[in-house]
C-alpha positions as CSV (number, residue, x, y, z in Angstrom):
1,M,15.4,9.0,-32.5
2,S,18.9,6.9,-31.7
3,Q,18.2,3.4,-30.9
4,S,19.6,3.8,-27.7
5,T,16.9,5.9,-26.7
6,K,13.9,3.7,-28.0
7,P,13.7,1.3,-25.1
8,F,13.2,4.4,-22.8
9,G,10.5,5.7,-24.6
10,T,8.6,2.4,-24.7
11,L,9.0,1.8,-20.9
12,R,7.9,5.7,-20.7
13,S,4.7,4.8,-22.7
14,I,3.9,1.8,-20.8
15,G,4.4,3.4,-17.5
16,G,2.1,6.1,-18.7
17,R,-0.5,3.8,-19.4
18,I,-0.4,2.0,-16.0
19,R,-0.3,5.2,-14.3
20,A,-3.3,6.5,-16.4
21,P,-6.2,5.6,-14.4
22,F,-4.6,6.7,-11.0
23,E,-4.0,10.7,-12.4
24,G,-6.2,13.2,-12.6
25,P,-7.2,17.0,-11.5
26,N,-8.6,15.6,-8.4
27,T,-5.2,14.1,-6.8
28,T,-2.0,15.3,-5.7
29,G,1.0,13.3,-7.2
30,N,0.6,12.9,-10.7
31,S,4.4,12.9,-11.7
32,T,7.1,10.1,-12.4
33,A,8.9,11.7,-9.4
34,F,5.9,11.1,-7.1
35,W,5.5,7.4,-8.2
36,V,9.3,6.7,-7.8
37,V,9.1,8.0,-3.9
38,F,5.7,6.2,-3.6
39,L,7.2,2.9,-4.6
40,G,10.2,3.7,-2.3
41,A,7.8,4.3,0.5
42,V,6.2,0.9,-0.1
43,G,9.5,-0.7,-0.2
44,F,10.3,0.9,3.1
45,L,7.0,-0.1,4.6
46,M,7.9,-3.9,3.4
47,M,11.2,-3.7,5.2
48,Y,9.9,-1.8,8.2
49,P,9.0,-4.7,10.5
50,Q,12.9,-5.9,10.1
51,M,13.9,-2.6,11.7
52,V,11.6,-2.3,14.7
53,N,10.3,-4.8,17.8
54,P,7.0,-6.5,17.7
55,L,5.7,-3.7,20.1
56,V,6.5,-0.8,17.7
57,L,5.2,-2.8,14.9
58,G,1.9,-3.4,16.7
59,D,1.6,0.1,17.4
60,T,2.3,1.2,13.6
61,T,-0.5,-1.4,12.5
62,R,-3.1,0.4,14.6
63,Y,-2.1,3.7,13.2
64,F,-2.5,2.3,9.7
65,A,-5.9,0.8,10.4
66,L,-6.8,4.2,11.6
67,G,-5.8,5.4,8.2
68,F,-9.1,4.1,6.6
69,L,-11.1,6.2,9.1
70,A,-9.2,9.2,7.8
71,L,-9.8,8.3,4.4
72,S,-13.2,7.5,4.7
73,L,-13.6,11.4,6.0
74,C,-11.2,12.5,3.3
75,L,-13.8,11.2,0.6
76,V,-16.9,12.5,2.2
77,W,-15.5,15.9,3.4
78,G,-12.7,16.7,1.0
79,F,-14.3,15.5,-2.2
80,G,-17.8,15.6,-1.6
81,G,-18.1,18.5,0.7
82,I,-19.8,16.7,3.5
83,L,-18.6,17.7,7.0
84,S,-19.4,14.3,8.9
85,F,-18.4,13.8,12.7
86,G,-20.1,10.3,12.1
87,Q,-17.1,8.2,10.7
88,V,-16.7,7.0,14.1
89,A,-20.1,6.1,14.5
90,F,-20.0,3.5,11.5
91,F,-16.3,2.8,12.9
92,G,-17.4,1.6,16.1
93,V,-20.7,-0.1,15.0
94,A,-18.8,-2.1,12.7
95,G,-16.1,-2.7,15.6
96,Y,-18.9,-4.0,18.0
97,A,-20.4,-5.9,15.3
98,W,-17.1,-7.9,14.7
99,G,-16.7,-8.5,18.1
100,I,-20.0,-10.1,18.6
101,I,-19.5,-12.4,15.6
102,S,-16.0,-13.3,16.6
103,I,-16.9,-14.3,19.9
104,N,-20.1,-16.2,18.9
105,F,-18.5,-17.9,15.7
106,A,-14.8,-18.2,16.8
107,S,-13.7,-20.2,14.0
108,A,-11.9,-19.3,10.6
109,T,-14.7,-19.5,8.8
110,G,-17.0,-17.4,11.0
111,M,-14.5,-14.8,11.4
112,T,-13.8,-14.5,7.7
113,L,-17.3,-14.1,7.2
114,G,-17.5,-12.0,10.1
115,I,-15.3,-9.5,8.4
116,V,-17.7,-9.2,5.4
117,G,-20.8,-9.1,8.1
118,A,-19.5,-6.2,10.1
119,V,-18.3,-4.0,7.3
120,F,-21.8,-4.8,6.0
121,I,-23.6,-3.6,9.1
122,G,-21.5,-0.5,9.5
123,T,-22.1,0.3,5.8
124,L,-25.7,-0.4,6.0
125,F,-26.2,2.1,8.9
126,S,-24.3,5.0,7.1
127,F,-26.6,4.2,4.2
128,I,-29.7,4.5,6.5
129,L,-28.7,7.8,7.9
130,G,-27.4,9.0,4.7
131,Y,-30.8,8.4,3.0
132,F,-32.7,10.2,5.5
133,M,-30.6,13.2,5.7
134,F,-30.2,13.5,1.6
135,Y,-33.3,12.6,0.6
136,G,-35.0,14.5,3.5
137,G,-33.0,17.7,2.3
138,V,-30.5,18.2,5.1
139,R,-27.7,20.1,4.3
140,D,-24.7,21.9,5.3
141,V,-24.1,22.6,8.9
142,Y,-27.2,20.3,9.8
143,V,-25.4,17.1,8.4
144,T,-22.4,17.9,10.7
145,I,-24.9,18.3,13.6
146,I,-26.8,15.1,13.0
147,T,-23.9,12.9,12.3
148,L,-22.3,14.2,15.6
149,V,-25.5,13.5,17.7
150,S,-25.8,10.0,16.2
151,A,-22.0,9.5,17.4
152,L,-23.0,10.9,20.8
153,V,-26.1,8.8,21.4
154,L,-24.4,5.4,20.4
155,H,-21.8,6.6,23.1
156,T,-24.5,7.1,25.5
157,F,-26.0,3.9,24.8
158,M,-23.2,1.5,24.7
159,A,-21.8,3.2,28.2
160,Q,-24.9,1.7,29.7
161,T,-24.5,-1.9,28.7
162,A,-22.5,-3.1,31.6
163,G,-25.4,-5.2,32.8
164,S,-25.3,-9.1,32.5
165,Q,-28.7,-8.5,30.5
166,W,-26.5,-6.9,27.7
167,V,-25.4,-10.1,25.8
168,I,-25.8,-11.0,22.3
169,G,-25.4,-14.7,22.4
170,S,-22.0,-15.3,24.2
171,A,-20.7,-11.7,23.8
172,R,-21.1,-9.5,26.6
173,L,-21.0,-5.5,25.4
174,G,-19.3,-4.6,28.8
175,G,-20.3,-1.2,29.0
176,F,-17.5,1.4,29.7
177,N,-15.4,-1.7,30.2
178,G,-15.5,-2.5,26.7
179,M,-15.8,-5.7,24.8
180,H,-13.0,-7.9,24.5
181,S,-13.1,-10.2,21.1
182,E,-11.4,-13.2,19.7
183,H,-8.1,-13.1,17.9
184,F,-8.3,-12.2,14.1
185,E,-8.2,-15.2,11.8
186,L,-8.9,-16.0,8.3
187,G,-9.6,-19.2,6.5
188,I,-12.0,-21.8,6.1
189,G,-13.3,-24.4,8.9
190,S,-10.6,-25.1,11.4
191,T,-7.7,-24.2,8.8
192,G,-7.1,-20.6,9.2
193,I,-4.3,-18.0,9.4
194,V,-4.2,-16.3,12.7
195,F,-3.5,-12.3,12.8
196,G,-3.7,-11.9,16.3
197,G,-2.0,-12.6,19.6
198,T,1.2,-11.2,21.2
199,S,3.7,-13.8,19.4
200,P,5.9,-12.2,16.7
201,D,4.4,-13.9,13.6
202,P,0.9,-13.2,13.8
203,I,1.8,-9.3,14.6
204,L,3.6,-9.5,11.4
205,R,1.1,-11.3,9.4
206,Y,-1.4,-8.6,10.7
207,Y,0.6,-5.7,9.7
208,Y,1.2,-6.7,6.1
209,F,-2.3,-7.5,5.8
210,V,-3.3,-4.2,7.0
211,V,-0.6,-2.5,4.7
212,A,-1.8,-4.2,1.6
213,L,-5.3,-3.2,2.3
214,L,-4.4,0.2,2.6
215,I,-2.2,0.5,-0.3
216,V,-5.0,-1.1,-2.4
217,T,-7.6,1.0,-0.9
218,Y,-5.7,4.2,-1.5
219,L,-5.1,3.2,-5.3
220,A,-8.9,2.4,-5.5
221,L,-9.8,5.9,-4.4
222,R,-7.5,7.8,-6.5
223,V,-9.1,5.9,-9.7
224,L,-12.6,7.0,-8.2
225,V,-12.0,10.6,-7.4
226,N,-10.5,11.2,-10.8
227,S,-13.4,9.2,-12.6
228,S,-16.4,11.0,-14.1
229,F,-18.3,10.2,-11.0
230,G,-15.4,11.9,-9.0
231,M,-15.7,14.9,-11.1
232,T,-19.5,14.9,-10.0
233,M,-18.3,14.8,-6.5
234,V,-16.2,17.8,-6.7
235,A,-18.9,19.5,-8.8
236,I,-21.3,19.0,-5.8
237,R,-18.5,20.3,-3.3
238,E,-18.3,23.2,-5.4
239,D,-21.5,24.3,-6.1
240,E,-24.5,21.9,-5.1
241,D,-27.2,24.0,-6.7
242,R,-25.6,24.5,-10.2
243,T,-24.7,20.8,-10.4
244,A,-28.6,20.2,-9.9
245,T,-29.5,22.5,-12.6
246,F,-27.4,20.4,-15.1
247,G,-29.2,17.5,-14.3
248,Y,-27.5,15.5,-11.9
249,N,-29.3,13.5,-8.9
250,V,-27.7,15.5,-6.3
251,P,-29.1,13.6,-3.1
252,F,-27.9,10.1,-4.9
253,V,-24.6,11.3,-5.5
254,K,-24.3,12.5,-1.9
255,L,-25.7,9.1,-0.6
256,V,-23.3,7.1,-2.8
257,I,-20.5,9.2,-1.6
258,F,-21.4,8.8,2.2
259,T,-22.1,4.9,2.1
260,I,-18.4,4.5,0.5
261,G,-17.3,6.7,3.2
262,G,-19.1,4.6,5.9
263,A,-17.8,1.4,4.0
264,L,-14.4,2.6,4.4
265,A,-14.7,3.6,8.4
266,S,-16.6,0.3,8.8
267,L,-13.2,-1.7,7.6
268,G,-11.0,0.6,9.4
269,G,-13.5,-0.3,12.7
270,V,-13.1,-4.0,12.0
271,L,-9.0,-3.8,11.8
272,Y,-9.0,-1.6,14.8
273,T,-11.1,-4.1,16.8
274,A,-9.2,-7.0,15.4
275,W,-5.8,-5.0,16.1
276,G,-6.6,-5.2,20.1
277,S,-9.1,-7.9,20.5
278,Y,-11.2,-5.0,22.4
279,I,-13.4,-2.2,21.7
280,S,-15.2,0.2,24.0
281,P,-17.9,3.1,23.9
282,S,-14.8,5.4,23.9
283,V,-14.8,5.2,19.9
284,F,-18.1,7.1,19.9
285,A,-16.9,10.0,22.1
286,I,-16.5,13.4,21.0
287,T,-12.8,13.4,21.5
288,F,-12.5,10.8,19.2
289,A,-14.9,11.9,16.7
290,A,-12.9,15.1,16.3
291,L,-9.8,13.3,15.4
292,P,-10.5,12.4,12.0
293,V,-11.3,15.9,11.3
294,V,-7.9,16.9,12.8
295,W,-6.1,14.2,10.5
296,V,-7.8,15.4,7.1
297,S,-7.3,19.1,7.7
298,I,-3.9,19.0,8.8
299,G,-2.7,16.3,6.1
300,G,-4.8,17.8,3.4
301,R,-8.6,17.5,2.6
302,E,-8.0,16.8,-1.1
303,S,-4.9,14.6,-0.6
304,L,-5.8,11.1,0.1
305,I,-2.2,10.3,1.0
306,G,-1.8,13.3,2.9
307,V,-4.4,12.3,5.3
308,V,-2.9,8.5,5.8
309,G,0.5,10.4,6.7
310,A,-1.0,13.0,9.1
311,T,-2.7,10.5,10.9
312,V,0.1,8.2,11.3
313,A,2.6,11.0,12.3
314,I,-0.4,12.8,14.8
315,E,-0.9,9.2,16.4
316,W,2.8,8.4,16.9
317,M,3.2,11.8,18.5
318,Q,0.5,11.2,20.8
319,D,1.6,7.9,21.8
320,S,5.1,9.3,22.4
321,L,4.1,12.0,24.3
322,A,1.7,9.6,26.5
323,G,4.6,7.4,27.1
324,T,6.7,10.1,28.7
325,G,3.7,10.9,31.2
326,S,2.9,14.1,29.4
327,E,-0.7,15.6,29.3
328,W,0.1,18.0,26.5
329,A,-0.8,15.8,23.4
330,M,-4.1,17.3,22.6
331,V,-3.0,20.6,23.5
332,I,-0.5,20.2,20.9
333,V,-2.7,18.8,18.3
334,G,-5.0,21.6,18.8
335,G,-2.5,24.0,18.2
336,L,-1.1,22.3,15.2
337,L,-4.5,22.3,13.9
338,V,-5.0,26.2,14.1
339,F,-1.6,26.9,12.7
340,V,-2.4,24.7,9.8
341,I,-5.8,26.2,9.1
342,L,-4.3,29.7,9.5
343,V,-1.2,29.3,7.5
344,M,-1.9,26.6,5.1
345,P,-5.6,26.0,5.2
346,A,-5.2,23.3,2.0
347,G,-3.4,21.1,4.5
348,V,0.4,19.9,4.7
349,A,0.4,17.5,1.8
350,P,-0.3,20.3,-0.9
351,Q,2.4,22.2,0.4
352,I,4.8,19.7,0.3
353,E,3.8,18.8,-3.5
354,R,4.5,22.6,-4.3
355,A,7.6,22.6,-2.8
356,G,8.7,19.4,-4.8
357,K,7.7,21.1,-8.0
358,W,9.5,24.3,-6.9
359,L,12.8,22.2,-6.5
360,L,12.1,20.1,-9.7
361,E,11.8,23.5,-11.7
362,K,15.2,24.6,-10.4
363,L,17.1,21.3,-11.4
364,P,19.0,22.1,-14.9
365,P,16.9,20.8,-17.6
366,H,17.2,17.8,-19.5
367,S,19.0,18.0,-22.9
368,D,17.9,15.9,-25.6
369,Q,21.5,16.5,-27.1
370,Q,23.1,15.1,-24.3
371,A,21.2,11.8,-24.8
372,G,22.2,11.6,-28.5
373,E,18.9,13.1,-29.5
374,P,18.9,15.6,-32.3
375,T,16.6,18.8,-31.7
376,S,14.1,19.8,-34.4
377,K,16.3,22.2,-35.7
378,Q,19.2,19.6,-36.5
379,T,16.6,17.5,-37.9
380,R,15.4,20.2,-40.4
381,G,18.7,21.4,-40.9
382,D,17.8,24.8,-39.9
383,D,20.2,27.4,-38.5
């Protein structure tokens, strides 16, 4: 190897060690090209606020907040094989919990602790529901039914909380009118950073806060699904009974998957509620409960980045159509879902990855001789 190529080899070696925890058989995008594109996308997201007005930036932040809900179902369904319509239940419970805490403890410290408390309440709900389902022997479609019913029960209950008696501290639940929360703020005591409101600076700060959390969550999930625990998740998804015969505690693993998914959905619910300082029973409705299934099916059940991209694209499309007064948004989304299931059942993201690999194969191969690197034959003196 020539001296000129040694630094590049060292850089590749360092890059490989950095990438190793994030790559594996359970994730799409395990190539240098993917990470180059990923870093480019992160750079674009950092510059994006300079390209749009605060109104568009606020809408984009909401799309990314919903990305946590999509990731929760991707983990639970795509990798754990558990089709759950209950992710919106955890999403909504945490959102309401955040609203109640922010109203009753309207200080930087109260809201900071409120994030943790609201996510904990939503996660605890998912743990309790999952415990009774998985240790009670509930499987397959019955899990789907129970999770859907849980969301609908919450929708029915919260819709009838409009009376003055439905008050928790200073927070009125509001029934169908919904509940308004305080602006999002992080800090200690009277010193904090405000992320809410209508002025540009708080909107900008909240955008960066949500994007940073989403990137960290995405990378952490890549590590999780490629770990030994992730391999067990996929094994249970493929054949639950056979995995159990190898000595794995299947109910426990499914409960852990379901609880982590509940925590992700709960975090999304807090960020969504904090974004608009508002939440209503519509987050438990069947229409909203079906949306994560649409996002994950179109993006790709086994593609973490694909489901986030599908969420952003579909929500942007729906908002754009709604802005024109069109009522075709859900029809188009439904048609797109049917098309993807029939034509590309694995989702859009895996198809894009295959197309990228095909293009790379069509590129002329890199020649070591062009870089001044002798071939193995030249090194041995072979003909």
